C-alpha positions in Angstrom: 0.0 0.0 0.0 1.5 3.3 -1.0 1.9 6.1 1.5 0.2 9.3 0.4 2.6 12.1 -0.1 1.6 15.6 0.8 3.3 18.4 -1.0 4.3 21.4 0.9 3.8 24.7 -0.8 6.5 27.3 -0.8 4.1 29.6 1.0 2.8 28.4 4.3 -1.0 28.9 4.6 -2.0 31.4 7.1 -5.3 31.4 9.0 -5.1 35.2 9.3 -6.9 37.1 6.6 -4.9 39.4 4.3 -4.7 42.9 5.8 -4.6 44.5 2.4 -8.1 43.2 1.6 -10.3 45.5 3.7 -13.9 44.9 4.3 -16.2 47.3 2.6 -19.4 48.9 4.0 -22.4 48.4 1.7 -24.8 51.1 0.8 -27.6 49.3 2.6 -25.5 49.3 5.8 -25.0 53.0 5.6 -28.7 53.6 4.9 -29.7 51.4 7.9 -27.1 53.2 10.1 -28.6 56.6 9.2 -32.0 55.1 9.9 -30.8 53.9 13.3 -29.5 57.4 14.2 -32.8 59.0 13.2 -34.7 56.4 15.3 -32.5 57.1 18.3 -33.1 60.9 17.8 -36.9 60.4 17.7 -36.8 58.0 20.7 -34.8 60.6 22.8 -37.1 63.4 21.9 -40.2 61.4 22.9 -38.4 60.4 26.1 -37.5 64.0 26.9 -41.1 65.2 26.3 -42.7 62.3 28.2 -40.4 62.6 31.2 -41.1 66.3 31.3 -44.8 65.8 31.0 -45.0 63.0 33.7 -42.4 64.2 36.3 -42.2 68.0 36.0 -44.3 69.4 38.9 -44.9 72.6 37.1 -46.1 71.0 33.8 -49.9 71.1 34.6 -50.0 74.8 35.3 -47.4 75.9 32.7 -47.6 73.8 29.5 -50.6 74.5 27.3 -51.9 71.9 24.9 -53.3 72.9 21.4 -56.4 74.8 22.0 -58.7 76.9 19.8 -60.9 79.3 21.6 -64.2 80.5 20.1 -63.6 84.0 21.6 -60.1 84.3 20.3 -59.1 83.0 16.9 -55.5 82.4 18.0 -54.1 78.9 18.2 -51.8 78.1 21.1 -49.3 75.5 20.0 -48.3 72.5 22.0 -45.2 72.9 24.1 -45.6 76.6 24.6 -45.5 77.9 28.2 -48.4 79.8 29.6 -46.6 82.7 31.2 -49.9 84.2 32.7 -50.3 81.6 35.5 -46.9 80.0 36.0 -43.3 80.7 37.0 -41.4 80.1 33.7 -38.0 79.9 35.4 -39.2 77.1 37.8 -40.8 75.2 34.9 -37.7 75.4 32.7 -35.3 74.6 35.6 -37.3 71.4 36.4 -37.4 70.5 32.7 -33.6 71.0 32.4 -32.9 68.9 35.5 -35.2 66.1 34.1 -33.4 66.2 30.7 -30.0 66.0 32.5 -31.3 63.0 34.5 -31.8 61.2 31.2 -28.6 62.4 29.5 -26.1 61.8 32.3 -26.9 58.0 32.8 -26.9 57.4 29.0 -23.5 59.0 28.7 -22.1 57.2 31.8 -23.5 53.8 30.5 -21.9 54.5 27.1 -18.5 55.3 28.7 -18.8 52.0 30.7 -19.5 50.0 27.6 -16.6 51.7 25.8 -14.2 50.8 28.6 -15.4 47.2 28.6 -15.0 46.8 24.9 -12.0 48.9 24.2 -9.4 46.1 24.0 -11.4 44.1 21.4 -11.1 44.5 17.6 -14.7 45.0 16.3 -15.8 44.0 12.9 -17.1 46.4 10.3 -20.7 45.8 11.4 -19.9 46.6 15.0 -17.9 49.7 14.0 -20.9 50.9 12.0 -23.3 50.5 14.8 -20.8 52.0 17.3 -20.5 55.1 15.0 -24.3 55.5 14.9 -24.5 55.4 18.7 -21.5 57.8 19.0 -23.3 60.3 16.7 -26.4 59.9 18.9 -24.4 60.4 22.1 -22.7 63.5 20.7 -26.1 64.9 19.7 -27.8 64.2 23.0 -24.9 65.8 24.9 -24.8 68.9 22.8 -28.6 69.2 23.0 -28.5 69.1 26.8 -25.6 71.6 27.0 -27.4 73.9 24.6 -30.6 73.7 26.6 -28.6 74.5 29.8 -26.9 77.5 28.1 -30.2 78.8 26.8 -31.7 78.6 30.2 -28.8 80.4 31.8 -28.7 83.1 29.1 -32.4 83.6 29.5 -32.7 83.7 33.3 -29.2 84.5 34.5 -27.7 86.7 31.7 -24.4 87.5 33.5 -23.5 83.9 34.2 -25.0 82.8 30.8 -22.9 85.0 28.6 -19.6 83.9 30.2 -20.7 80.2 30.0 -21.4 80.6 26.3 -18.1 82.4 25.6 -16.2 79.7 27.5 -18.0 77.0 25.6 -17.1 78.6 22.3 -13.5 78.9 23.4 -13.4 75.2 24.4 -15.0 74.1 21.1 -12.6 76.2 19.0 -9.6 74.9 20.9 -10.7 71.4 20.4 -11.3 71.9 16.6 -7.9 73.6 16.2 -6.2 70.7 18.0 -8.0 68.1 15.8 -7.3 69.9 12.6 -3.6 70.2 13.5 -3.4 66.5 14.3 -4.8 65.6 10.9 -2.5 67.9 9.1 0.5 66.6 11.1 -0.6 63.0 10.3 -0.8 63.8 6.5 2.5 65.5 6.5 4.3 62.6 8.3 2.7 60.1 5.9 4.1 62.0 2.9 7.7 62.4 4.2 10.0 59.6 3.1 11.6 57.7 5.9 15.4 57.4 6.0 
């Protein structure tokens, strides 16, 4: 009985995929990711509105639903604050605190998930989903910060204007730093190495 002979190839087979062949993201994946972000935005807006409606102690006296009066042809839109019978500052402060009560746990949870998953190499699908959630988290954080700044500028103008200016300075410094990093990275990639 002859013994089978196995030929060895000159290249050993590797179980690792070729790094030069990158996975591509399909158009459908991009569309579904955008749809995911939009759904997260809508869900957050509903959550903000419902939490304010249910837990804000000043909601009943301040918020006015859509009403049309026979005596007055004006329409009061939903979400407007009735300034005749309520303290607007107390209503908006309670609303801001409730919105922060939603935003802060979501951001802390996302930081925890990031710290737990930071050592792993995610696939393309996981990266796409992660980017969608990152966009959502950035939006919810900026929305809450903007709401706080609007509240401060409206009710405490002296503190509010300094807070807005400091926020603009921080954002500009961050953008300058990020742009400079990208330029430095491009320049170092173009330079030939000795």
